[in-house]
N, C-alpha and C positions, 0 to 999 in steps of 0.2 A: 404476595397477598395484599389486597387493597381493601380499605374500608368501604362498605356499601354506602356511598354518599354521593348523590347526584349533583349537589351544588358546590361541594368542596368545603362547606362550612365545618363539618365534623373534623375533617383533616386539619383544618386551621386551628382547631382547639386542642390538638395533641400538645402535651406539655411535659417538661422534665423538672423535677423538684430535687434539689440537692440540699441536704442538711448536714452540717458539721457539728461535732461536739464542741463544748465550750472552749476547750484547749486546742481545737482543730487537729487532734491527733487521729480522729476517725470520723467517718461519715457514711451517709447512705445516699443513693440516687434512685429515684422512682420515675417511671414513665407512665403516663396516664392521660386523662382528659380533664379539661377545666369543668367547673360547675356552672358555667355561663349558659344561658338559654339562647337558642337561635332567634335573633331579632326579627327575622323574616316570618316567623311563625307566631310571635306574640300578638295577641288580639284576634288571631284567626282560629285558634283552638282553645278549648276549655282548659286543657293542661298542656304546658310546654315543658318537656323534660330538659334537664341539663345535658350537656354534651357527654358528661361522665355516665349518666343514666342511659343515654342512647347507645353509647359504645358498649356498655355492659349488655344491654338487650340484644344488640347485634351479635355480640360474641357468644352469648349463652342462651338466647331465646327468652321467651316470656312465659309466665303462667297462663297467659291468654291464648296460647297456641301458636304464637309467632315462632317460627323455626330459627334456630341459631344460624348465623352467617359468619362463622369465625374468621377473624383476620389478624387479631393481635398475636395469638399463639403462633400462627403460621409465620407472621413477620419476624417474631422473636426467633423461632427455630431456624429460619433462613438466614438470619444475620448474626446470630450469637457468636460464632467463631470470629467473624470479621470485627465485631464490636470489641470482644475481649482482646484480640490481637492489637487493635488500635489503642485500647486503654493501656495495655502493658507497654507498648512502644512509647506512648506519651509519658507514662510514669517513669520509664527508664531515662528519657530525655530530661525530665525535670530533675531526677536524682543526679544525673551527670552535670547538669547546670549548677546545682546547689553544692554537690560534694566533689565534683571533678570526676574524670573518667577512672 
């Protein structure tokens, strides 16, 4: 699944946020979009939404009748096993590096 984005700008605004606890014993990672506005649209429209807003509206539709064009859930579903497998493999590598085999 791909984002409905003619110019590639929305795709360029995908971001990963990683937050660790104070002692770095736990953390979270989030995938989403930035809050930046598309510079090509500034000054040409009355309201220029952020990338996060545009992605949300594409995914779920709008109250103004714009139909949903889901892409994030489809991308997640198609890649979740590969992502989890890669994460577990990298985590095992790190543990082996720190603690030995």
